[in-house]
ZAMARGU-4260 file (C-alpha; in steps of 0.2 Angstrom, whole numbers, plus 5000, padded with zeros to 4 digits):
<rodrens>
0) 4802/4794/5216 | 4794/4790/5199 | 4796/4809/5194 | 4815/4810/5201 | 4817/4793/5190
5) 4805/4802/5173 | 4817/4818/5175 | 4834/4808/5178 | 4828/4799/5158 | 4825/4815/5151
10) 4840/4822/5157 | 4852/4807/5151 | 4845/4809/5136 | 4847/4827/5133 | 4866/4823/5139
15) 4867/4809/5123 | 4860/4822/5113 | 4870/4835/5116 | 4886/4822/5114 | 4881/4816/5097
20) 4880/4835/5095 | 4896/4839/5098 | 4903/4822/5089 | 4895/4830/5070 | 4909/4835/5058
25) 4904/4850/5049 | 4913/4855/5033 | 4918/4871/5033 | 4923/4886/5020 | 4935/4901/5023
30) 4929/4921/5020 | 4947/4932/5015 | 4949/4950/5017 | 4962/4957/5006 | 4971/4973/5010
35) 4965/4975/4992 | 4961/4967/4973 | 4972/4977/4963 | 4990/4974/4965 | 5007/4980/4955
40) 5019/4964/4953 | 5031/4964/4968 | 5019/4973/4982 | 5014/4962/4997 | 4998/4956/4997
45) 4991/4952/5015 | 4975/4943/5020 | 4964/4939/5035 | 4955/4922/5034 | 4940/4918/5043
50) 4936/4900/5041 | 4918/4898/5046 | 4909/4882/5050 | 4894/4878/5036 | 4883/4869/5049
55) 4882/4882/5063 | 4886/4899/5054 | 4899/4903/5067 | 4918/4904/5067 | 4925/4884/5064
60) 4932/4877/5077 | 4938/4861/5070 | 4952/4865/5058 | 4967/4874/5064 | 4975/4873/5047
65) 4973/4885/5032 | 4981/4886/5014 | 4979/4900/5002 | 4987/4899/4986 | 4988/4912/4971
70) 4980/4903/4954 | 4988/4913/4939 | 4977/4909/4921 | 4981/4893/4921 | 4975/4886/4934
75) 4995/4885/4944 | 4999/4890/4959 | 5014/4904/4959 | 5014/4908/4977 | 5008/4896/4993
80) 5007/4899/5011 | 4998/4888/5026 | 4992/4897/5040 | 4988/4891/5057 | 4970/4897/5062
85) 4966/4902/5080 | 4949/4900/5085 | 4945/4901/5067 | 4956/4914/5062 | 4973/4915/5054
90) 4980/4928/5043 | 4996/4931/5031 | 5004/4938/5015 | 5017/4935/5001 | 5024/4945/4989
95) 5018/4947/4972 | 5034/4941/4963 | 5041/4953/4949 | 5038/4943/4937 | 5023/4940/4936
100) 5013/4946/4920 | 4999/4957/4920 | 4981/4951/4922 | 4966/4943/4932 | 4974/4929/4945
105) 4966/4920/4960 | 4966/4916/4980 | 4959/4899/4984 | 4957/4897/5002 | 4951/4880/5009
110) 4955/4868/5024 | 4961/4852/5021 | 4945/4842/5029 | 4937/4854/5016 | 4946/4851/5002
115) 4945/4832/5004 | 4930/4833/5001 | 4923/4845/4985 | 4933/4857/4976 | 4917/4867/4975
120) 4922/4870/4994 | 4936/4881/4990 | 4935/4902/4992 | 4941/4907/4975 | 4945/4928/4975
125) 4949/4936/4959 | 4962/4951/4962 | 4971/4960/4945 | 4989/4962/4945 | 4998/4975/4934
130) 5016/4973/4930 | 5021/4987/4918 | 5041/4978/4916 | 5029/4962/4906 | 5024/4962/4889
135) 5008/4952/4887 | 4992/4950/4876 | 4978/4963/4880 | 4966/4953/4890 | 4954/4939/4881
140) 4933/4946/4882 | 4926/4933/4893 | 4913/4924/4885 | 4905/4915/4899 | 4892/4928/4905
145) 4893/4930/4926 | 4879/4928/4938 | 4872/4944/4943 | 4866/4940/4963 | 4849/4954/4964
150) 4841/4955/4981 | 4824/4958/4981 | 4813/4974/4989 | 4798/4972/4995 | 4786/4984/4983
155) 4799/4989/4971 | 4802/4985/4953 | 4821/4978/4949 | 4827/4978/4933 | 4834/4962/4928
160) 4845/4965/4912 | 4845/4954/4898 | 4861/4946/4892 | 4857/4945/4872 | 4851/4954/4860
165) 4832/4949/4861 | 4828/4967/4869 | 4817/4959/4883 | 4812/4971/4897 | 4815/4959/4915
170) 4807/4965/4931 | 4806/4958/4946 | 4795/4963/4961 | 4792/4954/4979 | 4774/4962/4983
175) 4759/4957/4994 | 4768/4959/5013 | 4779/4950/5006 | 4770/4936/5001 | 4770/4933/4978
180) 4785/4933/4968 | 4780/4943/4952 | 4791/4943/4937 | 4786/4954/4922 | 4792/4952/4905
185) 4790/4963/4891 | 4797/4963/4873 | 4790/4975/4859 | 4776/4969/4849 | 4787/4975/4833
190) 4801/4962/4839 | 4800/4945/4828 | 4804/4935/4843 | 4788/4942/4850 | 4777/4926/4844
195) 4791/4914/4850 | 4788/4903/4865 | 4802/4904/4880 | 4805/4895/4894 | 4806/4901/4910
200) 4815/4893/4926 | 4818/4895/4943 | 4831/4882/4952 | 4836/4881/4971 | 4845/4868/4979
205) 4829/4860/4986 | 4815/4863/4972 | 4814/4869/4954 | 4802/4878/4944 | 4799/4877/4923
210) 4787/4886/4915 | 4785/4888/4895 | 4776/4903/4889 | 4771/4916/4873 | 4770/4934/4876
215) 4752/4942/4874 | 4751/4959/4868 | 4771/4961/4872 | 4767/4957/4891 | 4770/4942/4901
220) 4769/4939/4919 | 4772/4924/4932 | 4765/4925/4949 | 4773/4912/4963 | 4766/4911/4980
225) 4781/4912/4991 | 4777/4899/5004 | 4778/4887/4989 | 4795/4891/4987 | 4808/4879/4996
230) 4822/4888/4993 | 4829/4905/4999 | 4840/4907/4984 | 4839/4905/4966 | 4846/4905/4949
235) 4834/4913/4937 | 4836/4908/4918 | 4825/4916/4902 | 4826/4902/4888 | 4821/4905/4870
240) 4814/4892/4856 | 4833/4887/4855 | 4838/4885/4869 | 4850/4899/4871 | 4850/4908/4888
245) 4842/4926/4885 | 4845/4930/4904 | 4853/4923/4920 | 4854/4930/4938 | 4854/4924/4957
250) 4837/4929/4967 | 4838/4931/4985 | 4822/4928/4991 | 4826/4927/5010 | 4842/4932/5016
255) 4851/4920/5028 | 4856/4939/5037 | 4846/4955/5032 | 4864/4965/5038 | 4867/4978/5025
260) 4885/4988/5026 | 4888/5001/5038 | 4893/5016/5026 | 4900/5031/5040 | 4902/5050/5031
265) 4915/5055/5023 | 4932/5063/5029 | 4944/5076/5022 | 4963/5075/5027 | 4976/5086/5019
270) 4992/5076/5018 | 5005/5069/5032 | 4990/5071/5044 | 4989/5063/5059 | 4972/5052/5062
275) 4961/5042/5074 | 4946/5033/5070 | 4937/5026/5085 | 4924/5010/5085 | 4916/5011/5100
280) 4908/4995/5106 | 4891/5004/5110 | 4889/5005/5094 | 4889/4989/5089 | 4883/4981/5102
285) 4868/4973/5092 | 4881/4960/5083 | 4884/4952/5098 | 4897/4951/5116 | 4912/4953/5103
290) 4918/4957/5086 | 4933/4949/5076 | 4938/4960/5063 | 4951/4966/5050 | 4956/4983/5042
295) 4962/4989/5028 | 4964/5008/5021 | 4970/5009/5002 | 4968/5021/4987 | 4950/5015/4982
300) 4949/5007/4968 | 4940/5013/4952 | 4932/4997/4952 | 4923/4984/4965 | 4928/4966/4965
305) 4927/4957/4981 | 4912/4949/4989 | 4911/4956/5006 | 4909/4947/5023 | 4888/4949/5022
310) 4888/4943/5004 | 4899/4928/5007 | 4888/4922/5023 | 4871/4924/5012 | 4878/4915/4997
315) 4896/4912/4991 | 4901/4903/5009 | 4888/4888/5001 | 4895/4891/4982 | 4908/4895/4972
320) 4908/4907/4958 | 4906/4900/4943 | 4891/4902/4934 | 4885/4887/4930 | 4881/4883/4952
325) 4862/4877/4947 | 4868/4863/4932 | 4860/4847/4941 | 4877/4839/4942 | 4885/4855/4954
330) 4868/4850/4963 | 4871/4832/4965 | 4889/4837/4973 | 4885/4850/4984 | 4869/4840/4991
335) 4882/4827/4996 | 4895/4838/5002 | 4885/4852/5011 | 4865/4851/5009 | 4856/4841/5019
340) 4849/4843/5036 | 4861/4857/5046 | 4875/4849/5035 | 4882/4837/5046 | 4882/4822/5035
345) 4898/4813/5044 | 4897/4806/5057 | 4913/4796/5056 | 4920/4800/5073 | 4940/4799/5077
350) 4939/4790/5092 | 4957/4792/5093 | 4962/4808/5090 | 4981/4804/5085 | 4974/4791/5073
355) 4973/4794/5055 | 4966/4778/5043 | 4962/4788/5028 | 4964/4806/5016 | 4950/4814/5025
360) 4956/4819/5039 | 4951/4835/5053 | 4970/4846/5056 | 4964/4852/5072 | 4979/4849/5086
365) 4990/4844/5075 | 4999/4846/5056 | 4995/4830/5046 | 5010/4822/5037 | 5006/4810/5022
370) 5019/4796/5018 | 5018/4786/5003 | 5029/4772/5003 | 5034/4766/4987 | 5045/4754/4979
375) 5057/4763/4965 | 5059/4747/4954 | 5040/4743/4953 | 5032/4757/4960 | 5021/4744/4970
380) 5014/4753/4988 | 5021/4744/5002 | 5008/4739/5012 | 5006/4734/5032 | 5023/4738/5037
385) 5029/4748/5054 | 5034/4767/5049 | 5042/4778/5062 | 5043/4797/5061 | 5057/4801/5076
390) 5062/4822/5080 | 5080/4822/5080 | 5090/4831/5097 | 5090/4830/5112 | 5073/4821/5116
395) 5066/4806/5109 | 5049/4809/5100 | 5043/4793/5091 | 5027/4790/5082 | 5024/4772/5074
400) 5012/4771/5061 | 5008/4757/5049 | 5005/4757/5032 | 4988/4756/5025 | 4982/4745/5008
405) 4990/4761/4997 | 5003/4762/5007 | 5001/4779/5015 | 5004/4782/5033 | 4997/4799/5044
410) 5011/4805/5057 | 5007/4823/5067 | 5019/4837/5069 | 5014/4852/5080 | 5008/4869/5074
415) 5022/4877/5076 | 5033/4890/5063 | 5049/4884/5058 | 5059/4870/5053 | 5055/4855/5059
420) 5071/4842/5059 | 5065/4826/5058 | 5067/4806/5049 | 5056/4794/5041 | 5061/4778/5044
425) 5058/4758/5038 | 5058/4745/5049 | 5067/4727/5047 | 5068/4732/5029 | 5089/4729/5026
430) 5089/4722/5007 | 5076/4730/4997 | 5078/4750/4994 | 5060/4758/4996 | 5054/4778/4992
435) 5048/4791/5003 | 5035/4802/4997 | 5026/4815/5005 | 5013/4824/5000 | 5011/4843/4997
440) 4995/4847/5004 | 4992/4862/4992 | 4981/4857/4978 | 4994/4853/4962 | 4983/4864/4952
445) 4970/4877/4957 | 4955/4887/4951 | 4957/4905/4942 | 4942/4912/4937 | 4949/4922/4924
450) 4937/4935/4929 | 4940/4951/4919 | 4938/4961/4937 | 4947/4975/4930 | 4947/4981/4911
455) 4962/4990/4906 | 4958/4998/4892 | 4946/5009/4899 | 4953/5027/4901 | 4952/5028/4921
460) 4958/5010/4925 | 4971/5011/4915 | 4976/5030/4925 | 4974/5022/4940 | 4986/5009/4936
465) 5000/5019/4929 | 4999/5032/4945 | 4999/5014/4958 | 5014/5008/4946 | 5023/5024/4947
470) 5020/5029/4964 | 5027/5011/4968 | 5043/5013/4956 | 5046/5029/4967 | 5043/5021/4984
475) 5057/5007/4979 | 5070/5022/4974 | 5066/5031/4990 | 5063/5013/5000 | 5049/5019/5008
480) 5044/4998/5007 | 5032/4993/5019 | 5036/4976/5020 | 5055/4967/5026 | 5058/4949/5018
485) 5056/4936/5033 | 5066/4920/5035 | 5060/4909/5047 | 5076/4900/5053 | 5069/4891/5072
490) 5075/4874/5071 | 5058/4864/5079 | 5064/4849/5089 | 5057/4836/5101 | 5053/4844/5118
495) 5052/4827/5131 | 5055/4809/5128 | 5041/4799/5121 | 5047/4787/5135 | 5048/4801/5149
500) 5060/4802/5160 | 5075/4787/5160 | 5078/4776/5176 | 5098/4776/5169 | 5110/4792/5166
505) 5128/4793/5162 | 5133/4813/5161 | 5149/4807/5152 | 5158/4824/5160 | 5157/4816/5176
510) 5165/4802/5176 | 5185/4799/5173 | 5186/4798/5152 | 5188/4783/5145 | 5193/4777/5127
515) 5177/4772/5121 | 5159/4771/5123 | 5158/4754/5124 | 5170/4754/5139 | 5157/4769/5149
520) 5144/4754/5144 | 5154/4740/5154 | 5163/4750/5165 | 5146/4761/5171 | 5131/4752/5164
525) 5128/4735/5166 | 5113/4734/5163 | 5117/4736/5142 | 5126/4721/5134 | 5134/4722/5119
530) 5135/4706/5106 | 5145/4707/5089 | 5138/4698/5076 | 5152/4699/5060 | 5149/4719/5055
535) 5133/4722/5068 | 5133/4727/5083 | 5119/4720/5094 | 5113/4732/5111 | 5102/4721/5123
540) 5096/4727/5138 | 5094/4718/5158 | 5075/4719/5163 | 5076/4724/5180 | 5057/4720/5184
545) 5062/4701/5175 | 5079/4700/5183 | 5085/4692/5166 | 5091/4699/5151 | 5076/4701/5137
550) 5077/4690/5122 | 5077/4705/5107 | 5086/4718/5104 | 5083/4733/5112 | 5079/4750/5104
555) 5095/4761/5098 | 5094/4779/5097 | 5107/4794/5095 | 5100/4811/5097 | 5082/4804/5094
560) 5087/4794/5079 | 5082/4775/5078 | 5099/4762/5072 | 5096/4745/5071 | 5115/4743/5068
565) 5124/4757/5080 | 5141/4753/5076 | 5145/4770/5069 | 5137/4778/5084 | 5150/4767/5097
570) 5163/4770/5086 | 5161/4790/5091 | 5173/4797/5101 | 5167/4802/5121 | 5172/4819/5122
575) 5158/4824/5106 | 5146/4813/5120 | 5133/4822/5131 | 5124/4807/5141 | 5120/4791/5141
580) 5099/4787/5144 | 5094/4769/5148 | 5074/4761/5150 | 5079/4744/5158 | 5061/4736/5157
585) 5049/4732/5143 | 5040/4747/5134 | 5025/4746/5124 | 5020/4762/5116 | 5005/4763/5102
590) 5008/4746/5095 | 5025/4744/5096 | 5034/4734/5111 | 5052/4739/5115 | 5063/4728/5125
595) 5072/4739/5133 | 5077/4756/5126 | 5097/4767/5126 | 5098/4784/5120 | 5114/4791/5117
600) 5114/4811/5116 | 5129/4822/5107 | 5136/4837/5114 | 5129/4846/5099 | 5112/4836/5100
605) 5108/4839/5081 | 5113/4820/5074 | 5129/4823/5065 | 5134/4809/5057 | 5140/4803/5041
610) 5125/4791/5036 | 5109/4788/5039 | 5104/4772/5044 | 5097/4763/5027 | 5078/4768/5023
615) 5078/4781/5032 | 5074/4802/5024 | 5078/4816/5038 | 5071/4832/5032 | 5071/4849/5037
620) 5052/4853/5035 | 5045/4870/5034 | 5029/4871/5042 | 5018/4889/5043 | 5036/4899/5039
625) 5032/4917/5032 | 5042/4925/5017 | 5037/4942/5021 | 5033/4953/5037 | 5022/4969/5037
630) 5033/4986/5042 | 5019/4998/5050 | 5030/5014/5048 | 5039/5014/5033 | 5058/5023/5034
635) 5052/5042/5026 | 5067/5053/5027 | 5065/5069/5033 | 5059/5081/5015 | 5055/5068/5006
640) 5036/5066/5000 | 5028/5052/5006 | 5021/5039/4991 | 5013/5026/4998 | 4995/5022/4994
645) 4990/5005/5005 | 4989/5017/5023 | 4984/5003/5037 | 4981/4985/5037 | 4977/4977/5054
650) 4970/4961/5052 | 4970/4956/5072 | 4955/4969/5080 | 4944/4965/5094 | 4928/4974/5097
655) 4919/4971/5116 | 4912/4976/5130 | 4928/4981/5138 | 4939/4985/5121 | 4936/4998/5108
660) 4944/5002/5092 | 4954/5014/5090 | 4965/5016/5073 | 4978/5028/5072 | 4988/5033/5055
665) 4997/5048/5041 | 4990/5051/5028 | 5003/5051/5013 | 5008/5063/5002 | 4995/5056/4988
670) 4980/5066/4984 | 4963/5058/4982 | 4950/5047/4987 | 4955/5032/5001 | 4944/5019/5007
675) 4943/5011/5023 | 4936/4993/5025 | 4934/4985/5043 | 4925/4967/5040 | 4923/4954/5051
680) 4909/4941/5062 | 4902/4941/5079 | 4904/4927/5094 | 4885/4923/5086 | 4890/4923/5068
685) 4884/4939/5063 | 4893/4948/5049 | 4899/4965/5051 | 4904/4976/5034 | 4909/4995/5037
690) 4917/5008/5024 | 4922/5023/5023 | 4928/5035/5009 | 4944/5047/5016 | 4950/5061/5004
695) 4966/5067/5004 | 4968/5084/4998
</rodrens>
């Protein structure tokens, strides 16, 4: 018995710990796979978003909404798209505006949950857009040097280039069975700096090493026991006596993932050649049971600027792309948001998944609509007041929230693409007009690195964009476009009543036509009493449970919208009304107490009225709408050449035991080198990157 009792206690502790683990709220960061990095203004930009849980390195199951922005050189978003994430993944795209000037742009990707904690968690992907229709000044030379990421290999010296003219040779090596990090510095003795003092700084998120030294016979070596180092990734700075940086690098000592990109053998195709490339699960079963992938095939770009999934998980998932990552202020910020034991700092549990009390929240099962109520005269926020969000239509879907001290309240909308027909209503304020301010979930300004990822003054680069531009213009002329505008005009309304099935329902066409709506209440619905007070009608409902009329007015709805004065509705022609529904008892819903409910539904079911109730704003709110859709097979007429340079984009690929992948495409008439890139992540969190060169000749 004692043994069974001990086992029971241990199981209880394990279950308790498991429950606590499930309640941890981890931060997230998004990896973007784009169809390419160099675009012609007017071309579509396609992306696949992988949302990574920073606590366990797996696809995140927390946030189901991602925000993607295209940022210009001034940090202003020029295109925006919100994406529904399913199992941590989502895809989308937008058309780059034909009026965008030539230059460096950046994609910003984030979830609201991580963005509300730190802008450092925004993923920034640099791209280049070329536009021959606009004139712009040559790009300025970037004065900030970029961090060079250098993975160190055992028993081989890796040269680290200087960023100044100090003529110092720097080499790094991991030696003695990966137990010693050796840094070797060499300077010509004739150099006037050879007798000066220098400082070496190695810094990670957990520790730092500072060493001041002078060269001896033009050499100096620093050996560090790797076991004494607490970090896996270190910034490397070499400073001269004046404090100027001579070299700056980032060193991988121990990678989270030692996986390397898979490079398949180059293949040669002729123009208009139909080809199939297969991925067999047995060849990649060591990655996991299931791999979630995306694939792009396009003209090979002369520069490689993108960060693949492996490097993202090894480095960029923790840091942004700036060179000052290891400055104390940034380190302190990152320590707050993602560097601690298992990165799970935020254990405030949302006890009710429907309740949101502040700006830090996870959009998991719903899109969260933020609203702020202010006085237009004083600009003061209206706090501790009830706000209703209603959905107009055949069914009544009502949410009730109270504003917090900042005048904010938060409502839930389903993760459905389309136009959401909603109304926000301020209750019991018939004299003072207030303004409703809906928060734009996208950032007002974004992050553009302005890194010169593509130097157009280079002859090879200029030739590449010139050919891309000419091919794009020819495709326009012959209508060989691989995308089409997408106008999502679906109206999304409520699917059921918040009060369930009404006890009383009167369908107007089932009865003899009466002259007015009040007559239907008087003749057919005895539970409802209409009392007239000056210019206002008051609706009261007889309570079936208490066998008496309830003391306060009932909730009155028309096509889902709440009316405190139903005069306009009661004066409608009964021919325009479909039915009347009544709930003849007290109804508690959230924090609201209704003394009966009366709902009138029109035949059009779209709440057509001349004037909205006081302090009511109605919106057709677009959520997750796509501005363009992909055309897999552009219209290429017989006898006309095929000018495509973007051959394939497939963002939803799955490789598993029971499912291999077969990529089928047809090469175009544009000869040259193409590159196939397939990347993604397994169910175990292991990154996958595969590339293959394809020559069309």
